[in-house]
SEKOLFI-120900 format. One record per residue (C-alpha): x, y, z; residue number from 1; residue in one letter. Coordinates in Angstrom, 3 decimals. Each point is the difference from the previous one (the first is absolute). Example, Ala and Ser with C-alpha at 12.3 -4.5 7.8 and 13.67 -1.06 7.14 Angstrom:
BEGIN
xx yy zz seq type
12.300 -4.500 7.800 1 A
1.370 3.440 -0.660 2 S
//
This chain:
BEGIN
xx yy zz seq type
-155.081 175.212 -35.293 1 M
-1.913 0.323 -3.123 2 R
-0.969 -2.962 -0.555 3 L
-0.872 0.082 3.967 4 Q
-2.271 3.068 -0.725 5 I
-1.631 -1.739 -2.661 6 A
-0.909 -2.930 1.627 7 L
-1.220 2.210 3.683 8 F
-2.444 1.435 -2.806 9 T
-1.430 -2.566 -1.385 10 L
-0.588 -1.504 3.423 11 V
-1.744 3.159 0.448 12 K
-2.063 0.383 -2.860 13 I
-1.697 -3.949 1.058 14 L
-0.772 1.489 3.464 15 Y
-1.282 3.642 -1.264 16 N
-2.022 -2.110 -2.540 17 T
-1.493 -1.641 2.995 18 T
-0.456 2.591 2.170 19 Y
-1.521 2.290 -3.184 20 R
-2.767 -2.399 -1.966 21 M
-2.553 -0.020 3.078 22 A
-0.349 3.625 -0.990 23 Y
-1.047 0.162 -4.177 24 P
-1.726 -3.261 0.881 25 F
-1.960 0.368 3.300 26 L
-3.258 -0.458 -0.936 27 S
1.126 -3.457 -1.834 28 T
1.730 -0.842 3.659 29 F
-2.602 0.735 1.633 30 A
-2.928 -1.948 -2.083 31 G
2.062 -3.381 -0.554 32 G
0.145 0.489 3.879 33 L
-3.835 0.788 0.740 34 G
1.013 3.104 2.099 35 V
-0.542 4.227 -0.160 36 D
2.471 2.769 -0.142 37 L
0.058 -0.005 3.873 38 G
1.450 -3.308 0.431 39 A
2.714 0.900 -2.823 40 F
0.774 2.754 2.267 41 S
0.765 -1.893 2.884 42 I
2.045 -2.046 -2.567 43 I
1.870 3.115 -0.450 44 F
0.190 0.963 3.333 45 T
1.481 -2.788 1.273 46 A
2.599 0.013 -2.897 47 R
1.167 4.022 1.277 48 S
-0.252 -0.958 2.834 49 F
2.855 -3.064 -0.162 50 T
2.855 2.391 -0.830 51 G
-0.233 0.768 3.385 52 M
2.324 -3.268 0.480 53 L
2.651 1.785 -1.668 54 G
1.725 1.286 2.790 55 P
0.080 -3.451 1.642 56 F
1.159 -1.622 -3.089 57 L
3.493 1.806 -0.191 58 A
1.152 -1.838 2.146 59 P
0.322 -2.939 -3.113 60 I
1.907 2.580 -2.123 61 A
2.218 1.085 2.605 62 D
0.747 -3.261 1.588 63 R
0.105 -2.554 -2.112 64 R
1.016 1.830 -3.350 65 G
-1.854 2.290 -3.167 66 R
-0.270 -3.352 -2.133 67 K
-2.018 -1.860 3.092 68 T
-2.463 1.769 0.445 69 S
-0.348 1.116 -3.492 70 M
-0.688 -4.059 -0.577 71 L
-2.031 -0.304 3.058 72 L
-2.338 2.473 -1.747 73 G
-0.560 -1.700 -3.361 74 L
-0.722 -3.563 1.986 75 V
-2.829 1.744 2.197 76 V
-1.454 1.113 -3.575 77 Y
0.226 -2.975 -0.856 78 V
-1.763 -1.702 2.372 79 L
-3.123 3.246 0.088 80 G
-0.566 -0.607 -4.164 81 A
0.300 -3.329 -0.079 82 G
-2.932 0.074 2.764 83 L
-2.580 0.913 -1.748 84 V
0.931 -1.830 -2.603 85 A
-0.296 -3.120 1.577 86 L
-3.188 0.576 1.652 87 W
-1.874 3.283 -1.344 88 P
-2.060 2.358 2.494 89 S
-0.402 3.400 1.807 90 Y
2.269 -1.674 3.137 91 L
2.614 -0.997 -2.160 92 T
-0.583 2.607 -1.741 93 F
0.463 2.311 2.738 94 F
3.537 -2.186 0.893 95 A
1.384 0.130 -3.073 96 A
-0.181 4.225 -0.160 97 V
1.369 0.064 3.416 98 V
2.334 -2.739 -0.545 99 L
1.617 1.326 -4.084 100 T
-0.522 3.864 2.199 101 T
2.586 -1.288 3.096 102 L
2.256 -1.757 -2.437 103 G
0.852 3.358 -1.880 104 N
0.370 2.057 3.203 105 Y
2.158 -2.784 0.819 106 I
1.971 0.387 -3.248 107 F
0.081 3.429 -0.350 108 L
1.692 1.615 3.106 109 P
2.801 -3.007 -0.342 110 A
0.297 1.109 -4.171 111 M
0.262 4.014 1.097 112 Q
1.936 -0.785 2.416 113 A
2.968 -1.446 -1.959 114 Y
-0.534 2.347 -2.815 115 L
1.149 3.116 2.785 116 G
2.648 -2.402 0.997 117 D
1.308 -0.082 -3.734 118 R
-1.123 3.295 -1.662 119 V
1.762 2.880 0.571 120 A
-2.890 2.997 1.142 121 Y
0.502 1.958 -3.315 122 E
-0.508 -2.621 -1.958 123 R
-2.538 -1.739 2.421 124 R
-3.240 1.413 -1.487 125 G
0.319 -0.622 -3.102 126 F
0.667 -4.602 0.440 127 V
-3.077 0.577 2.553 128 L
-1.619 0.985 -2.433 129 A
0.860 -2.328 -2.791 130 V
-1.831 -2.679 2.623 131 T
-3.084 2.002 0.003 132 E
-0.435 -0.049 -3.205 133 T
-1.926 -3.443 1.471 134 S
-2.369 1.864 1.576 135 W
-1.589 1.382 -3.755 136 S
1.015 -3.298 -1.840 137 L
-2.098 -1.925 1.795 138 A
-3.153 1.744 -0.884 139 F
1.425 0.825 -3.924 140 I
1.094 -3.593 -0.320 141 V
-1.282 -2.461 2.809 142 G
-3.452 1.976 0.818 143 V
-1.274 -0.700 -4.410 144 P
1.442 -3.188 0.395 145 L
-1.648 -0.821 2.993 146 L
-3.466 1.444 -1.043 147 G
-0.122 -2.323 -3.505 148 L
0.862 -2.755 2.245 149 L
-2.728 0.542 2.281 150 I
-2.908 1.185 -3.071 151 G
0.783 -3.606 -1.743 152 S
0.957 -2.354 3.302 153 S
-2.304 2.357 2.831 154 G
1.622 0.929 3.209 155 W
1.907 -2.778 0.960 156 I
2.547 -0.929 -2.645 157 A
2.449 2.922 1.064 158 P
0.819 -1.668 2.976 159 F
1.749 -3.101 -1.430 160 P
2.095 2.252 -2.089 161 I
1.603 1.990 2.371 162 L
0.519 -2.900 2.369 163 A
2.010 -1.367 -2.308 164 G
1.712 3.173 -1.313 165 L
1.017 1.181 3.476 166 G
1.589 -3.704 0.787 167 L
2.280 1.132 -3.302 168 L
0.930 2.359 1.023 169 L
0.709 -1.224 3.483 170 L
2.724 -2.696 -1.355 171 V
1.868 2.452 -1.722 172 T
0.365 2.541 1.827 173 L
1.389 -2.660 3.032 174 A
2.421 -1.584 -3.040 175 V
0.993 3.519 -1.746 176 G
0.404 2.637 2.778 177 M
2.984 -0.226 2.399 178 P
-0.003 -0.447 3.215 179 A
-0.997 3.020 2.685 180 T
1.769 -0.430 3.574 181 P
-2.009 1.795 1.653 182 P
1.581 3.909 1.811 183 P
2.705 -0.198 2.976 184 V
-2.543 1.187 2.720 185 M
0.306 -1.088 3.895 186 T
-3.181 -1.832 1.561 187 N
-2.930 2.932 0.548 188 G
1.097 2.130 -2.868 189 A
-2.639 -1.298 -2.155 190 L
-2.076 1.354 3.347 191 W
1.683 3.352 -0.201 192 H
-0.518 0.571 -3.002 193 S
-3.527 -0.087 0.034 194 L
0.533 2.458 3.184 195 G
1.816 2.387 -2.275 196 R
-3.106 0.003 -2.773 197 V
-2.847 0.821 2.789 198 L
2.267 2.600 1.808 199 T
1.324 1.584 -3.739 200 S
-1.429 3.391 -0.385 201 R
0.608 -0.348 -3.849 202 P
-0.366 -3.668 -0.238 203 A
-3.708 0.475 1.414 204 L
-0.417 3.018 -2.213 205 A
0.829 -2.561 -2.870 206 A
-2.462 -2.534 1.075 207 L
-2.985 2.755 0.151 208 A
1.280 0.752 -3.626 209 L
-0.956 -3.148 -0.963 210 S
-2.975 -0.875 1.571 211 F
-1.319 3.264 -1.785 212 S
1.186 -0.775 -3.210 213 I
-1.485 -3.888 -0.368 214 T
-3.342 1.693 2.355 215 A
-0.897 2.647 -3.092 216 A
0.335 -2.531 -2.555 217 N
-1.061 -2.684 1.175 218 E
-3.533 2.137 0.488 219 S
-0.296 0.176 -3.208 220 V
1.629 -3.431 -1.308 221 N
-2.267 -2.273 2.277 222 L
-3.149 1.097 -2.216 223 V
1.031 0.680 -3.501 224 F
-1.051 -3.372 -1.160 225 G
-3.609 0.238 1.565 226 V
-0.364 4.240 -1.216 227 W
1.594 -0.587 -3.288 228 M
-3.094 -3.006 -0.296 229 E
-2.385 2.538 1.551 230 D
0.304 2.900 -1.756 231 A
1.086 -1.427 -3.078 232 F
-1.143 -3.170 -0.693 233 G
3.472 -1.617 -0.297 234 L
0.111 -3.851 0.349 235 K
2.386 -2.428 0.551 236 L
1.966 0.011 -3.683 237 A
0.045 3.771 0.594 238 A
1.368 0.386 3.792 239 L
2.378 -2.139 -1.378 240 G
1.142 2.374 -2.668 241 A
-0.454 3.134 2.977 242 A
2.572 -1.734 1.401 243 S
2.642 -0.211 -1.847 244 A
-0.968 3.562 -0.700 245 A
0.877 0.520 3.689 246 I
2.604 -2.387 0.043 247 G
1.712 2.501 -3.023 248 L
-0.148 3.527 2.278 249 S
1.967 -2.340 2.717 250 E
2.726 -0.691 -2.723 251 L
0.071 3.360 -0.635 252 G
0.118 1.246 3.691 253 G
2.554 -2.006 1.172 254 E
2.478 0.016 -3.333 255 G
-0.582 4.169 0.587 256 L
1.003 -0.821 3.410 257 S
3.774 -2.683 -0.754 258 G
0.519 3.246 -2.379 259 L
-0.723 3.411 2.065 260 L
0.280 -0.951 3.278 261 V
3.734 -0.382 0.802 262 D
0.946 2.567 -2.534 263 R
-2.955 2.320 2.293 264 L
0.503 -0.675 3.287 265 G
-1.690 -2.607 1.997 266 K
-2.644 2.644 1.692 267 E
0.170 2.125 -2.686 268 R
-1.579 -2.715 -2.063 269 A
-2.328 -1.430 2.961 270 I
-1.853 3.400 0.460 271 R
-0.329 0.367 -3.489 272 G
-1.623 -3.242 -0.416 273 G
-2.472 1.031 2.907 274 I
-0.655 3.397 -1.518 275 L
-1.118 -1.893 -3.809 276 L
-2.101 -2.779 2.576 277 S
-1.997 2.338 1.636 278 A
-1.156 2.346 -2.858 279 L
-0.534 -3.572 -2.148 280 A
-2.287 -0.873 3.035 281 A
-1.743 3.710 -0.576 282 L
-0.700 -0.247 -3.439 283 I
-1.063 -3.546 -0.499 284 L
-3.803 0.439 0.425 285 P
0.533 2.705 -2.552 286 W
1.076 -1.891 -3.053 287 V
-2.305 -2.899 0.492 288 S
-2.913 0.309 -1.831 289 G
0.792 -2.486 -2.558 290 N
2.006 -3.546 -0.095 291 E
3.160 1.746 -1.744 292 W
0.091 3.141 3.121 293 G
-0.160 -2.294 2.505 294 A
2.949 -2.023 -0.782 295 L
1.742 2.856 -1.333 296 V
-0.567 1.349 3.945 297 G
0.798 -2.698 0.807 298 L
2.925 -0.365 -1.989 299 F
1.488 2.754 1.759 300 F
-1.127 -0.885 3.488 301 F
2.366 -3.285 -0.117 302 Y
2.696 1.341 -1.645 303 M
0.841 2.664 2.724 304 A
-0.647 -2.777 2.860 305 F
2.132 -2.209 -1.806 306 E
2.483 2.967 -0.505 307 F
0.330 0.883 3.999 308 T
-0.017 -3.096 1.354 309 I
2.057 -1.478 -2.062 310 V
2.849 2.879 0.983 311 S
-1.031 -0.101 3.697 312 C
2.177 -3.564 0.232 313 L
3.163 1.501 -1.256 314 P
-0.713 2.535 2.930 315 L
-1.554 -2.371 2.802 316 I
3.339 -2.757 -0.481 317 S
2.566 2.665 1.503 318 E
-1.752 1.780 3.164 319 I
1.534 -3.108 1.369 320 L
2.850 -2.113 -1.385 321 P
0.393 -1.415 2.952 322 E
-3.284 -1.549 0.667 323 G
-1.284 0.170 -3.817 324 R
-1.522 -3.610 0.160 325 A
-2.148 1.484 2.380 326 S
-0.591 3.167 -1.137 327 L
-1.099 -1.503 -3.653 328 M
-2.340 -2.582 1.973 329 A
-1.019 2.740 2.173 330 A
-1.290 1.736 -3.095 331 N
-1.940 -2.881 -1.975 332 V
-1.530 0.071 3.528 333 A
-0.857 4.178 -0.436 334 A
-1.328 -1.354 -3.945 335 F
-2.556 -2.584 1.473 336 S
-1.455 2.166 1.837 337 L
-0.289 2.650 -2.242 338 G
-1.534 -2.743 -1.977 339 R
-1.835 -1.294 3.313 340 A
-1.489 3.432 0.344 341 A
-0.838 0.501 -3.723 342 G
-1.679 -3.015 0.513 343 S
-2.497 1.069 2.022 344 L
-0.606 2.653 -0.951 345 L
0.028 0.135 -3.838 346 A
-3.689 -2.655 0.062 347 P
-1.613 2.061 2.824 348 W
0.250 3.270 -1.960 349 L
-0.596 -1.108 -3.534 350 Y
-3.276 -1.625 1.415 351 Q
-0.948 2.407 1.960 352 S
1.233 3.527 -1.976 353 L
0.790 -0.946 -3.381 354 G
3.932 -0.371 -1.539 355 F
0.234 3.956 0.394 356 H
0.546 -1.002 3.881 357 A
3.162 -2.134 -1.147 358 N
1.237 2.389 -2.040 359 T
0.152 2.718 3.140 360 I
1.259 -2.919 2.059 361 S
2.787 -0.081 -2.415 362 A
1.054 3.895 0.340 363 L
-0.308 -0.483 3.756 364 F
2.370 -2.811 0.377 365 F
2.462 1.274 -2.116 366 N
0.296 3.740 1.939 367 L
0.257 -2.582 2.998 368 L
2.871 -1.356 -2.404 369 A
2.067 3.553 -0.667 370 L
-0.414 1.150 3.664 371 A
1.773 -2.434 1.548 372 A
2.451 -0.139 -2.933 373 L
2.046 3.432 1.473 374 G
0.551 -2.287 3.112 375 F
1.925 -2.028 -1.945 376 I
3.882 0.591 0.607 377 R
3.359 -2.267 -1.713 378 V
3.540 0.628 -0.090 379 Q
0.121 0.693 -3.475 380 R
3.051 -1.208 -2.739 381 P
2.186 2.707 -1.160 382 V
-1.391 -0.987 -3.484 383 N
-3.878 0.401 1.067 384 E
-1.724 3.046 -1.667 385 A
-1.016 2.202 3.220 386 P
-3.745 0.334 0.469 387 V
//
């Protein structure tokens, strides 16, 4: 299991590096493609709406086995990254962004369901937090390395390497992971599970929680690179360093979640994280008088968000154990809708009202998340800390 968790984490580092590299190097990609920020907003929105396919991809993991779904996700990823490597253009870039994201959304629910099937609830928070370190490691290691590569060889350079790494991990997973027979179920049981998700009050509250948290983060996340470049004149290398600093803050949030979520209780940890995220959004404009103050404010903003989102995963995985893959896939869709909402709002807020408006949007969505948490209930094991 430890080797499998390590392999899953490596795969997710690849996915997340591809996902996150567009944010700090937005101006570079836009310049290379000859498009403006508005055109990239359309790409990001399409990428976010790709997650809406998640509930319809859950049948792969439930009917064909978790491993089959994970392998398919990597195949789709390699196809997407390879498109830009072979035919660089705005259209292939658009297709690559959608396909690499789709590959992640095929892989991720299957992986989370696989771990949910095999790891006890009282330890699941720690295990899922380990795999979620991939999100921060992508910013600490992957994005700065790609920044150096882009600086030396141009904006196209990352894509052949990403496609090759995806192919290598695909072969490793195919050979090294044991077969996972599909769960025993009757015909139509999966669609019954999807129906349970849509008719369950705690499940719907969980989806609202995920939507609100990610919309809050994306309100700032999408424009932070443009904001720091506009406000402080930071260039490509400095933005890569800023990305690494934010990655360290997220690693801290993931580490704290792994250490605390199983001890404090999932609901208590999430509530504390949301309150810290709201506070960080509130004070961010007031500590941004220079680049160092801005970096410190962003550090705590991203750390609080990451602690919160990672702490949500074990709680959500236990709301409907009999429909775990379906709910985790729907949760991916909720994340994506939150990012889509933030992707639509963030550029407009920034260009029309300034960065202060983005932080107010983040505060608003965090308060919505706090309200949604109050409607979530799971049957708590006896060794889970009470709320």
